[in-house]
N, C-alpha and C positions, 0 to 999 in steps of 0.2 A: 377293519375300518375304524378310524379314530372316533371316539365317542362324540366329539364336537360336531363331526359331520353327520352322525346319526341324529343328534338332537335337532340339527338344522332341518333335516328332512321332516321330522315330526312337527316341528314348529311351523314349517311352511304348509304342511297338510292341514293342521288345526286352524291356521289363519284362513286358509282357503275355504274350509267348511263353515267357519263363523261368518265370513264375508257373504257366503251364499245363504245364510240364515238357517243352517242345519241345527236341529235341536241339540241343546248342550249335553243331554244324556248320550245321544248318539255320538257326539264329538268325543266324549270321555271313553265311550266303548271302543271307538276306533283307535284312540290313543293307547288303550290297553293292548290291543292286538298289534299295533305298530311296534310297541316295545318288545312284544314276544318275537316278532319277526326279526328285529334288530339283534336279539339274543340267539338267533338261529333256530327258533322253534319251528317245527315243520308240521306239528299236529298228527304225526304218524302214531298208529297204535299197533304195537308189535304183537304177533300171534302168541308169543310166549307169555304175554301179560293177561290173556283172556281165555275163557273156556266157553264151550257151546252153551246155548240157552234153550231150555224147554219151556212150554207155557200151556195154559188151559185154552180150550177152544170154545168159541161162542155157541156152537151147536150143543155143547154139554152143559151150558149154564142155564139155570132156572131164574127167570125174571117175571115177577107178577105184573099183570097189566096195570095195576094201580101204581106200582113203583116206576114202571116204564113211563107212564103218562106224567107223573109228578116230576120226573127227571127232565123229560123233554120240554116241559112247560117252564123249566128254570134254565133252559139252554139258549145261548145265542150262537149264531153260525158265522164263521169268518172264512172267506174264500181268498186264497192267495192268487192275485191276479196281476202280478207285476211283469209277467213275461211277454215279450214281443213276438215270440215264435220265429226269431231270426234264423235258427237252424233249419227252418222249413221255408225260408225265403220271405217271411212276412215282415212288415214294418209298422204294424199296429198291434193292439192287444190280441194275443193269440186266442183269447176266449170269444172273439168276434168271428172266428172261422166257422163257416157253415158245416153242420154235422149231419143232420137228418131233416127231411121235409121242410127245407128252407129255414130251419132253426139253427142258431149258433149255440156254442157251449153256454154262453150267457143266458140265452133265451130258455134253454132247458133247465139250467140251475134255478133260475127265478121261478119257473113253473113248477119244478119239484117242490120248492119251499112253499109256494102259495097253496099247492095241493095239500101238503103236510100240515099247514096251519089249520085248514078246515078239518082234516082227518083227526088231528090230535086236540083241536080246540086250544091251540097254543099260539103265542105271539111270534115265536121263532124269528127274531130279527136277523136279517141277512146283511152283512157288512163286507165290503171288498177291501182287501189291502192292495191298493194300486201303487204303481211306481210313477215317477214324474213323467214317464212316457206313455202310460196307459190310462191315466186318470180321465182326461177329457173324453176320449173315445168311449170309455166305459160308461161314464155318466150320461153321455148323449144317448147311448143305446138303452140305458135303464129308464130314460125319460118316459117311455111309453107305458111303463108299469106303474101307474099312479097309486095302486094299492100296496105297493111294496114297502115304502118307508114306514118305520115305526116311530111314533111321536117321541121326540126327545133324543133320538139316536141318529147318527149320520149313516149315509149309505156307503161311505168310504173313509179310510184313513190312509195316509201316505207312508209308504216304505221310505226309509231314509236313503240318502245318497252319500257316497264317499269318493275321494279322489283315487284314481288308478295311480299306482306308484311305479316309477321306472325301476326295473329289476336291478339295475346298476345304481345303487345309492339310496333307494327307497324314498325318493323325492317325488312330489306330485308331477305327473306328466303334463306338458303343455302341448296342445295340438290345435293351432290356429285354423287349420282347414275345417275342423268341425269341433268347436269347444265342448259340445255335449258329450263327445267321446272321451273327454277327460274324466268323466264321472262313471261310476257303476253302482249298482245296488249291493248291499253287504250280505247277499244271500238271504234265504228265508228265515234264518235264525234271528234276523232283525225284527221279527214280528213282536217280540217281547219288549224290545227297546221302543219301537214305534207305538205299541199299545200304551205304554206308560207316558211317553213324550206327548202323544196326541191328547191325553186325558181320557181316552176311551175306556181304559181299564177301570178307572174310578166311576165313570158314567154308567157302565154296565152293572157294577156292584150297587150303586145308588138306585138304579132302576129295578133292582130286585133279582137280577140274574145271578146264578151260582156257577154255572158250567159254560164252557166254550167248546164248540166242536170246530176244528180247523181242518181244511183240506185244500188240495190244489184245484184250480178251476178247470184244468184239463182232465180231471178224473170224474166222469159222470156217474160212477158207481158209488161215490161218496155222499150218500144222503144222510141227513141227521136222523138216523133211525132211533125210535123210542126204546127199542130193546137194548141197543148198545148203550144208550144214555142211562137206562136203568141199571145195567151191569156196572157202569162206571160209578154211578152215584152210590150203589150198594157196596162197592168195593172199599169206599172211603179213601181211595188213592188220591194223591194230589195231582197226578199226571199219568196219562196212559197213551199208548200207541197201538193201533190195529196192525197186525202183522199177517202176512200170507206165506205159505210154503214157497220156497224158492224153486224155480224151474230152470231149464237150460238157458232161457233168455235172461235170467237174473244172475248168471255166473259172475259177471263183472260188476254187479251192483253191490250196494251196501247190505249189511246184515246185522242182526242183534247178537250180542254176546254178554257174558258176565265178567266183569273185571275181577281178577283174582285178589287184588290188594284190599278191596273194601266190599266186594260182593255187589256193587252197583251194576245195573244194566247199562250197557253202552251201545251206541249205534256206530258201527265202523263203516265209513264210506270207502269206496274204492280208492279215492284220492288220499285216504289216510292209511293205505296198506302198503307196507314195504315190498319191494320187488321180490325179495326172497320168500314173502308170505302169500304171493299171488296164487300159488297152488292151493293153499289152505282156504283162501277166499273163494276159490272156484269149487270147493268140495261141498256139494249139496247135501251130503250125508252128515258132514260135520256141522256146518252152519246152515240150519234148515229154514230159517225165517228171515224174510226181508220186510222192510217198512213199507206201508202203503202211503205214508205221510198223512194219514188220517189221525189226528191228535185230539185228545180230550184233556182239558185241565180245569182245576178248581180255581175260580177267580180269586178267592180269599187266599189260597195257598200261593198263587202267583204274586199277588200284591205283597204278601209277607216276605217271600224270598227276595223279591226285587228290593224291598226296603232294607232288608238285612245286608244286601250286597251293593247298596247304593246305586241301584239301577243297572248294574252289570252282572248278568248271570254267569259270565265266564265260560261260555261254551267252547268246546275244542276248536282250535283254529283250522281253517282250510285255506291253504296257500295256493291260489289258482293263477297259473302263469298263462298269459295270453298276449296278443298284440293289441296295441292301443286301438287300432281300427280292425275289428274282427274280419272284415272283408279284404284286408290288405296284409298278407303274411310278411311283407317287407317292412311294415311299420314297426316302431320300437317295441321291444318286449316289456310288458308291464306285469306287475303282481296285483291281483285283486284279492283283498282280504275278505273271506267269506266264512259264514257259520251255517250249520244246518239246524232247522228248528227242532227236528227230532232228537238232536244231541242233548236237548234239555232234560231228557229222561234220566241222565246220570246226576243231575243237579238235585233232584227231588228224592228224598228218602221215602221208600214205600211205593215208588212208581211201579206201574204194571204194564204188561203187554198181554194181548189176547189174539189168538188166531181167528181170522174171519175168512169167509169164502172169497174167491176171486171176483165174485159179483160186486164186491165193494172196492175193487181195484182195477179200473179200466183206463189207465193213463194213455194219453196220446202224445208221444214224444217225437214220433217220426211219421212220414206218410205211410209207412208199413202199417202202423197202428190205425191211421186214419182210414185206410182202405177197409180194414176189418170193421171199424165202427160204422162206416157208411154201408156196409153190406148187410145181408140178411142173417148174419151170425147173431145180431141183436134185433129185437123188436123194441119199439118205443111205445109203452102203454099209455092209457089215458092219464095215469099218474105221473107220466114223463120219466118213469124209472126204466132203465135199460133191463131188458129181460133176455138173457142168453138162451138161444134156441138150440144150441149144440152142446154135446157133453164136453168137448174140448175146443179151445180157440185155435184155429189153424195157424201154423207158422207162416209168416209172409216175409219175403226178402225181395224188394224191388231194386232194380238197377239204379244206383244213386245218380248216375249221369243223366238219366232221363226223368226220374220220378222224385228226386229229393225235395225240390221246391214245389210248393202248392200250385203255383201257376202252371208249371209244366205237368204236374200230376193231373190237374183238372183237364188239361187238353187231351190227355190219353184215356180219360174215362168220361167223354162228353155226354154219354147217355146214362151215367150212373155206374155204381160199382157192380161187378159181376156177382153172381150167387156164389157164396163160399160155404154154404151150409153143409155141403158134402165133401169139402176139401180138408185134407190133412196138412198139406204144405203147398206153398205157392212160391216158386222161384222164377223171377223174370229177369232175363239178361238180354239187354238190347232195347230197341225202341218199338214197343207194341201199343197200338191203339185199339180199344175194345168197343164193339158195337153194343146195342141194347140187348139185354136178356141173355148174356153169356153165362154158362154154368161151368164152374170148375169143380172137379171131383177127385178125391183121392190125392195122390201126389202129382203136382203139376210143375213141369219145368219147361220154360220157353226160352229159346236162344235165337238170336238173329244178328247179322252184321249190318243189315239195312232196315229202314222203317218197314214195319209190317202191321197188318190189321187183322184182328179177330172178328169175323163176321157176326152179325146179329144172330142170336139163337144158338150159337155154336156150343157144344159140350166138349170140354177138354179134360184130359187127365187119365190116370191109369184106372180110374173107376168109371170111365165113360162106357156107355153101352156099345 
């Protein structure tokens, strides 16, 4: 493609962002990635360039109570809250989805933090990184928690937005049917750009905070635990990520590795894995650790590195190809430029990883995960922390035709989730509606060609009496 065509595409995208009032650092960051795209950059990380990574485990680390308390009292909490839950059929902030006892993700997160403030005698400010689509819903829901705001700090800052680019030509897409679909968030790697552009990075430092704990709002296991904060502070590392052992359900997900060329830790996402390396990606004995997306960073180190790099961390590019209207596969193909926040680990010399238990990683990406979370596999204590009641979390696979979207899912569990405490695996094929108090035990497989009902109190599975 001739260079004058390429620069026209970038010029048009930059003009569109400026017209929409997007922060200039975000504009320049987008321009950086657009140029990489023009030059054919794919962001792929070849298996031949990395080697497996081992790491220490939190259970083996000694942290004094004094160090733990000092660290958590210097910590601010950020929750990534820009997702709409569109893959589950939602059109508002995913964190507003009801999880347990009439409480949403958002309710539980707030109550976890309020409880920990008392327990640790810490201010623990809680700030949400919202998108332009989730901001109002979230702030409305937070309105009832009058004791949540910390004086001098906001409850939210906004993720930036960028134009979706036509795959052919890399020019901004125009979609008069719904102009909001012309825009997309730049992935959660935008957090660093948004922190700087919003002024929050400086605000936190000036307010006396040293550390930030970041996690996804759909992971209720990610509490700002003082022991982890103490480990991070004592390590002296500028940046760290909590990791868990990969399981069969993580075969297609990202993993940590060490880059051979410079010894830096890298986080390779599945979208950055070459087709010929997919077998190595799936090898749980070779690449043993995946990211929880629970991050810790030193505010001073982040400020200094951003200053050195003129606001652009230069995270690895993720080229995400979709259709302009996600619900219409016939709409034009677009490229969304994205980055992953965990990829910043390779930017910081001396960055660390630490293995934590699965109790700190309870993400809800599908209704399969939602069923487990709503079941008796977890108890919700007075501290609003999830307590796993079973040794292992059962594998759940629900028929996507009937259970993929929350509205349809809820219709089929009108009396609440069945008991999964004694279940090993649950596979449901077909349209099944569950009555109250159903118990699933051992391995459960249900199949049906027509709508069926599981009667109240039924016990199903190969572990049934």
